Backbone as ProteinMPNN parsed JSONL, in Angstrom:
{"seq_chain_A": "MYARIGKLNSNCYNNFDKLQLKNSCMSKKEKLKQRLLNKPKDFTYLELKTLLIGFGYEETNKGKTSGSRVSFIHSITNSIISLHKPHPGNILKSYQIDLIIEQLKKEHFL", "coords_chain_A": {"N_chain_A": [[9.794, -32.155, -9.769], [9.618, -29.34, -7.803], [11.043, -26.975, -5.79], [11.09, -24.493, -3.466], [12.895, -21.336, -3.544], [15.192, -19.914, -1.606], [15.299, -16.735, -0.358], [14.012, -15.416, -2.525], [11.34, -14.186, -4.681], [7.948, -15.345, -3.915], [6.613, -16.585, -5.77], [8.772, -18.183, -7.233], [10.022, -20.767, -7.965], [12.66, -23.173, -8.259], [13.188, -25.427, -10.996], [14.142, -28.514, -10.084], [14.629, -30.538, -11.992], [15.287, -29.615, -14.518], [17.43, -27.889, -13.869], [17.137, -25.602, -14.178], [15.734, -21.505, -13.553], [12.77, -21.05, -13.672], [10.536, -18.363, -15.894], [9.346, -16.874, -14.317], [10.962, -16.153, -12.174], [12.562, -14.079, -13.069], [12.967, -10.483, -12.764], [10.486, -8.094, -13.599], [12.074, -6.375, -14.457], [13.966, -7.543, -15.549], [12.819, -8.909, -17.551], [11.9, -7.12, -19.394], [14.223, -5.818, -20.886], [15.08, -8.113, -21.609], [12.958, -8.285, -23.447], [13.364, -6.062, -25.261], [15.975, -5.961, -26.137], [15.241, -8.121, -27.766], [14.111, -6.662, -30.0], [10.947, -6.078, -30.393], [8.209, -5.454, -32.685], [6.219, -5.048, -31.509], [6.756, -3.18, -29.066], [5.966, -1.143, -26.434], [5.552, 2.31, -25.603], [4.553, 3.128, -23.187], [6.264, 0.49, -21.419], [8.538, 1.237, -22.206], [9.046, 3.355, -20.768], [8.607, 2.329, -18.366], [10.893, 0.611, -18.495], [12.768, 2.37, -18.555], [12.352, 4.211, -15.781], [12.795, 2.33, -14.377], [16.045, 1.989, -14.218], [16.861, 4.355, -13.496], [16.062, 6.825, -15.179], [14.363, 9.867, -15.545], [11.545, 10.855, -16.725], [10.859, 13.762, -18.957], [9.525, 16.713, -20.168], [9.228, 19.579, -22.654], [7.714, 21.831, -21.878], [4.504, 22.974, -23.077], [4.959, 23.514, -25.432], [6.644, 21.3, -26.639], [4.969, 19.569, -27.633], [4.758, 16.603, -28.618], [7.493, 15.372, -28.255], [9.862, 13.841, -25.767], [12.084, 13.574, -22.98], [14.262, 11.488, -21.115], [16.177, 11.357, -18.388], [18.718, 10.832, -16.806], [19.578, 10.429, -13.311], [21.98, 10.352, -12.472], [24.21, 10.323, -13.988], [23.022, 11.958, -15.955], [23.018, 11.055, -18.551], [21.058, 11.638, -21.441], [18.028, 10.309, -23.192], [16.121, 10.978, -26.108], [13.006, 11.217, -27.518], [10.382, 11.325, -29.796], [6.929, 10.857, -28.723], [5.043, 7.871, -29.088], [2.709, 8.117, -31.266], [-0.895, 7.631, -33.595], [-0.749, 5.511, -31.98], [0.476, 3.462, -29.538], [2.945, 2.086, -29.918], [6.505, 1.873, -30.618], [8.897, 2.504, -32.678], [11.11, 0.792, -35.256], [13.339, 1.905, -35.755], [13.836, 3.915, -33.463], [13.769, 1.674, -31.156], [16.164, 0.735, -31.788], [17.71, 3.003, -31.894], [18.075, 3.479, -29.048], [18.607, 1.01, -27.564], [21.444, 1.619, -28.244], [22.239, 3.617, -26.702], [21.548, 2.656, -23.831], [23.094, 0.512, -24.343], [25.896, 2.2, -24.636], [26.236, 3.329, -21.973], [26.162, 0.89, -20.339], [23.816, -0.289, -19.528], [22.769, -2.082, -20.834]], "CA_chain_A": [[9.825, -31.676, -8.334], [9.883, -28.409, -7.554], [11.391, -26.47, -4.575], [11.123, -22.768, -2.848], [14.039, -21.143, -3.502], [15.51, -19.237, -0.476], [14.806, -15.303, -0.305], [13.444, -14.942, -4.045], [9.694, -14.06, -4.274], [7.235, -16.561, -3.356], [6.063, -17.543, -6.799], [9.54, -18.071, -7.773], [10.808, -22.097, -7.883], [13.355, -24.392, -9.412], [13.145, -26.926, -11.456], [15.903, -29.395, -10.162], [15.098, -31.92, -13.206], [16.047, -29.292, -15.534], [18.216, -27.383, -13.228], [17.058, -23.808, -14.693], [15.014, -21.182, -13.022], [11.493, -20.273, -14.473], [10.79, -17.541, -16.22], [8.679, -16.082, -13.259], [11.684, -15.907, -11.269], [13.192, -12.94, -13.443], [12.078, -9.658, -12.301], [9.953, -7.103, -14.509], [12.968, -5.254, -15.983], [14.758, -8.306, -16.72], [12.098, -9.697, -18.378], [11.236, -5.797, -20.168], [15.39, -5.93, -20.828], [15.298, -8.706, -22.843], [12.001, -7.999, -24.678], [13.74, -4.358, -25.395], [17.02, -6.625, -27.094], [15.005, -8.848, -28.962], [13.788, -5.928, -30.912], [9.777, -6.416, -31.012], [7.938, -5.152, -33.282], [4.874, -4.156, -30.822], [7.386, -2.772, -27.939], [5.377, 0.007, -26.187], [6.108, 3.413, -24.962], [4.848, 2.336, -21.878], [6.974, -0.519, -21.273], [10.199, 1.666, -22.271], [8.897, 3.805, -19.834], [9.059, 1.74, -17.114], [12.151, 0.29, -18.071], [13.803, 3.553, -18.217], [12.576, 4.279, -14.984], [14.214, 1.365, -13.475], [17.657, 2.389, -14.799], [16.574, 5.663, -12.921], [16.075, 7.775, -15.674], [13.387, 10.473, -15.084], [10.943, 11.59, -17.958], [10.962, 15.285, -18.955], [9.258, 17.365, -21.723], [9.619, 20.739, -21.44], [6.431, 22.407, -21.651], [3.677, 23.414, -23.97], [5.553, 23.463, -26.477], [7.149, 20.306, -26.532], [4.274, 18.262, -28.737], [5.242, 14.308, -28.542], [9.168, 14.995, -27.524], [9.906, 13.699, -24.218], [13.402, 12.911, -22.739], [14.356, 10.708, -20.312], [17.152, 12.312, -17.686], [19.363, 9.864, -15.939], [19.513, 11.203, -12.266], [23.385, 10.26, -11.872], [24.93, 10.581, -15.443], [23.01, 12.966, -16.566], [22.336, 11.019, -20.211], [19.632, 11.665, -22.037], [17.347, 10.085, -24.692], [15.415, 11.988, -26.41], [12.578, 10.559, -28.771], [8.948, 11.394, -29.781], [6.058, 9.443, -28.339], [4.596, 7.317, -30.365], [0.857, 7.922, -32.068], [-1.667, 8.071, -32.334], [-0.99, 4.559, -31.055], [1.542, 3.351, -28.815], [4.109, 1.487, -30.555], [7.59, 2.251, -30.856], [8.831, 2.402, -33.959], [12.035, 0.133, -34.672], [14.588, 3.22, -35.112], [13.441, 3.958, -32.33], [14.387, 0.893, -30.435], [17.451, 0.86, -32.265], [18.785, 4.336, -30.763], [17.582, 3.203, -27.234], [19.167, 0.297, -27.035], [22.786, 1.649, -28.155], [22.469, 4.462, -26.073], [21.716, 1.949, -23.034], [24.421, -0.26, -23.966], [26.754, 3.188, -24.273], [25.558, 3.57, -20.714], [26.287, -0.017, -19.593], [22.522, -0.699, -18.609], [22.735, -3.117, -21.052]], "C_chain_A": [[10.303, -30.345, -8.358], [10.186, -27.747, -5.884], [11.63, -24.604, -4.479], [12.348, -22.585, -2.627], [14.358, -19.792, -2.421], [14.53, -17.754, -0.188], [13.864, -14.859, -1.61], [11.929, -14.826, -3.802], [8.843, -15.271, -4.427], [6.89, -17.225, -4.435], [6.861, -17.331, -7.499], [9.819, -19.565, -7.247], [11.645, -22.324, -8.855], [13.167, -25.382, -9.57], [14.182, -27.266, -11.733], [16.166, -30.427, -11.376], [15.724, -31.269, -14.043], [16.948, -28.318, -15.097], [18.268, -25.695, -13.699], [15.828, -23.194, -13.515], [13.672, -20.82, -14.061], [11.141, -19.08, -15.048], [10.257, -16.512, -15.332], [9.673, -15.822, -12.306], [12.783, -14.655, -12.018], [12.14, -11.784, -13.267], [11.565, -8.647, -13.846], [10.922, -6.4, -15.169], [13.691, -5.951, -16.214], [14.012, -8.678, -17.663], [11.777, -8.374, -19.643], [12.662, -5.604, -20.907], [15.589, -6.872, -22.237], [14.128, -8.856, -23.962], [13.154, -6.852, -25.199], [14.815, -5.514, -26.279], [16.425, -7.599, -27.968], [14.096, -8.328, -30.148], [12.29, -6.237, -31.436], [9.285, -5.455, -31.889], [6.959, -4.211, -32.757], [5.308, -4.038, -29.102], [6.632, -1.19, -27.546], [5.901, 1.008, -25.39], [6.074, 3.059, -23.741], [5.891, 1.59, -21.38], [8.71, -0.018, -21.29], [10.255, 2.467, -21.021], [9.598, 3.375, -18.823], [10.277, 0.976, -17.049], [13.251, 1.441, -17.731], [13.837, 4.091, -16.394], [13.458, 3.246, -13.984], [15.401, 1.31, -13.588], [18.03, 3.362, -13.92], [16.818, 6.632, -13.935], [14.36, 8.737, -15.115], [12.831, 11.168, -16.55], [10.465, 13.065, -18.033], [10.202, 15.425, -20.473], [9.197, 18.555, -21.012], [8.541, 21.673, -22.607], [5.496, 22.624, -22.432], [3.774, 22.89, -25.092], [6.195, 22.407, -27.151], [6.272, 18.908, -27.546], [4.421, 16.959, -28.036], [6.204, 14.396, -28.046], [8.823, 15.491, -26.253], [11.348, 13.119, -24.464], [13.244, 12.306, -21.411], [16.041, 10.783, -19.728], [17.7, 11.259, -16.881], [19.696, 10.725, -14.637], [20.83, 11.254, -11.803], [24.141, 10.676, -12.741], [24.465, 11.393, -15.785], [22.716, 12.776, -18.456], [21.374, 11.097, -19.935], [19.409, 10.787, -23.558], [16.185, 10.707, -24.642], [14.349, 11.074, -27.698], [10.818, 11.513, -28.977], [8.015, 10.485, -29.393], [5.28, 9.065, -29.172], [2.748, 8.235, -30.265], [0.727, 8.117, -33.282], [-1.741, 7.019, -31.64], [0.491, 4.541, -29.861], [2.904, 2.639, -28.722], [5.142, 2.033, -30.369], [8.208, 1.859, -32.456], [10.705, 1.68, -34.042], [13.466, 0.734, -34.829], [14.763, 3.395, -33.682], [14.356, 3.187, -30.936], [15.865, 0.595, -30.7], [18.404, 1.791, -31.439], [18.951, 3.907, -29.491], [18.351, 2.054, -27.212], [20.958, 0.448, -27.249], [23.069, 2.66, -27.026], [22.508, 4.075, -24.415], [22.858, 1.456, -22.759], [25.88, 0.999, -23.804], [26.876, 3.523, -23.037], [26.115, 2.676, -19.638], [24.978, -0.513, -18.998], [22.112, -1.863, -19.749], [23.924, -3.917, -21.5]], "O_chain_A": [[11.381, -30.133, -8.911], [9.505, -28.115, -4.927], [12.173, -23.804, -5.24], [13.015, -23.254, -1.838], [13.707, -18.754, -2.537], [13.337, -17.742, 0.115], [13.049, -13.942, -1.511], [11.38, -15.328, -2.821], [9.228, -16.173, -5.171], [6.795, -18.447, -4.321], [6.626, -16.584, -8.449], [9.856, -19.649, -6.019], [11.572, -21.902, -10.01], [12.976, -26.274, -8.743], [14.977, -26.998, -12.633], [17.216, -30.966, -11.727], [16.697, -31.815, -14.563], [17.415, -27.706, -16.058], [19.173, -24.869, -13.578], [15.16, -23.93, -12.789], [13.833, -20.324, -15.176], [11.771, -18.305, -14.329], [10.616, -15.345, -15.487], [9.232, -15.127, -11.391], [13.813, -14.392, -11.397], [10.93, -11.873, -13.475], [12.213, -8.576, -14.891], [10.747, -5.868, -16.265], [14.467, -5.58, -17.095], [14.547, -8.81, -18.763], [11.431, -8.744, -20.765], [12.363, -5.029, -21.954], [16.008, -6.598, -23.362], [14.27, -9.384, -25.065], [14.047, -7.539, -25.695], [14.232, -5.96, -27.268], [17.082, -7.944, -28.95], [13.515, -9.018, -30.985], [12.143, -6.589, -32.606], [9.979, -4.439, -31.92], [6.743, -3.067, -33.156], [4.668, -4.494, -28.154], [6.753, -0.226, -28.302], [6.684, 0.698, -24.491], [7.065, 2.718, -23.095], [6.621, 2.317, -20.706], [9.695, -0.518, -20.748], [11.221, 2.4, -20.261], [10.701, 3.72, -18.398], [10.782, 0.643, -15.977], [14.21, 1.434, -16.959], [14.879, 4.314, -15.778], [14.388, 3.392, -13.191], [15.951, 0.416, -12.944], [19.185, 3.444, -13.502], [17.774, 7.378, -13.721], [13.47, 8.22, -14.44], [13.527, 11.846, -17.306], [9.705, 13.501, -17.167], [10.22, 14.697, -21.465], [9.145, 18.828, -19.813], [8.7, 21.999, -23.783], [6.017, 21.766, -23.145], [3.048, 22.089, -25.681], [6.335, 22.577, -28.362], [6.691, 17.83, -27.966], [4.101, 16.601, -26.903], [6.32, 13.573, -27.138], [8.214, 16.429, -25.739], [11.794, 12.519, -25.441], [12.284, 12.539, -20.676], [16.985, 10.382, -20.409], [16.857, 10.75, -16.142], [20.133, 11.845, -14.904], [21.088, 12.01, -10.867], [24.927, 11.541, -12.355], [25.32, 12.178, -16.195], [22.412, 13.611, -19.307], [20.735, 10.877, -18.906], [20.133, 10.636, -24.543], [15.432, 10.963, -23.702], [14.855, 10.415, -28.606], [10.373, 12.264, -28.109], [8.202, 9.303, -29.68], [4.788, 9.82, -30.01], [2.036, 8.705, -29.377], [1.571, 8.556, -34.063], [-2.526, 7.03, -30.692], [1.243, 5.463, -29.545], [3.706, 2.608, -27.788], [4.91, 3.076, -29.758], [7.817, 0.923, -33.153], [11.498, 1.949, -33.139], [14.487, 0.311, -34.287], [15.693, 3.048, -32.955], [15.143, 3.667, -30.121], [16.634, 0.241, -29.807], [19.363, 1.569, -30.699], [20.032, 4.011, -28.911], [19.182, 2.351, -26.353], [21.734, -0.307, -26.662], [24.133, 2.54, -26.418], [23.184, 4.762, -23.649], [23.562, 1.579, -21.757], [26.78, 0.765, -22.998], [27.888, 4.208, -22.885], [26.47, 3.047, -18.519], [25.053, -1.162, -17.955], [21.112, -2.538, -19.507], [23.806, -5.12, -21.736]]}, "name": "protein", "num_of_chains": 1, "seq": "MYARIGKLNSNCYNNFDKLQLKNSCMSKKEKLKQRLLNKPKDFTYLELKTLLIGFGYEETNKGKTSGSRVSFIHSITNSIISLHKPHPGNILKSYQIDLIIEQLKKEHFL"}
């Protein structure tokens, strides 16, 4: 038995038999947040960028000489997350994920 939940996403349904919201009720940001916390081996730079922009960070690079080095600066707190863009692939290294989680926890986003 499924019933639509109030003002939530029209694709969001509550399963009253199990009394749980389905995963489709989670926002994209929440799903990415959970995925990051699970420390997957295939977390991409694009997923990180999407998540950080959702938290209020802006991507910057320092001109032509920055190479693959990028920074994400929070528009309110001015906290900075710096890293190298992965190349030739798009997958972040596990140490990068650990550092990002640590920084986001310090800023109380996780």
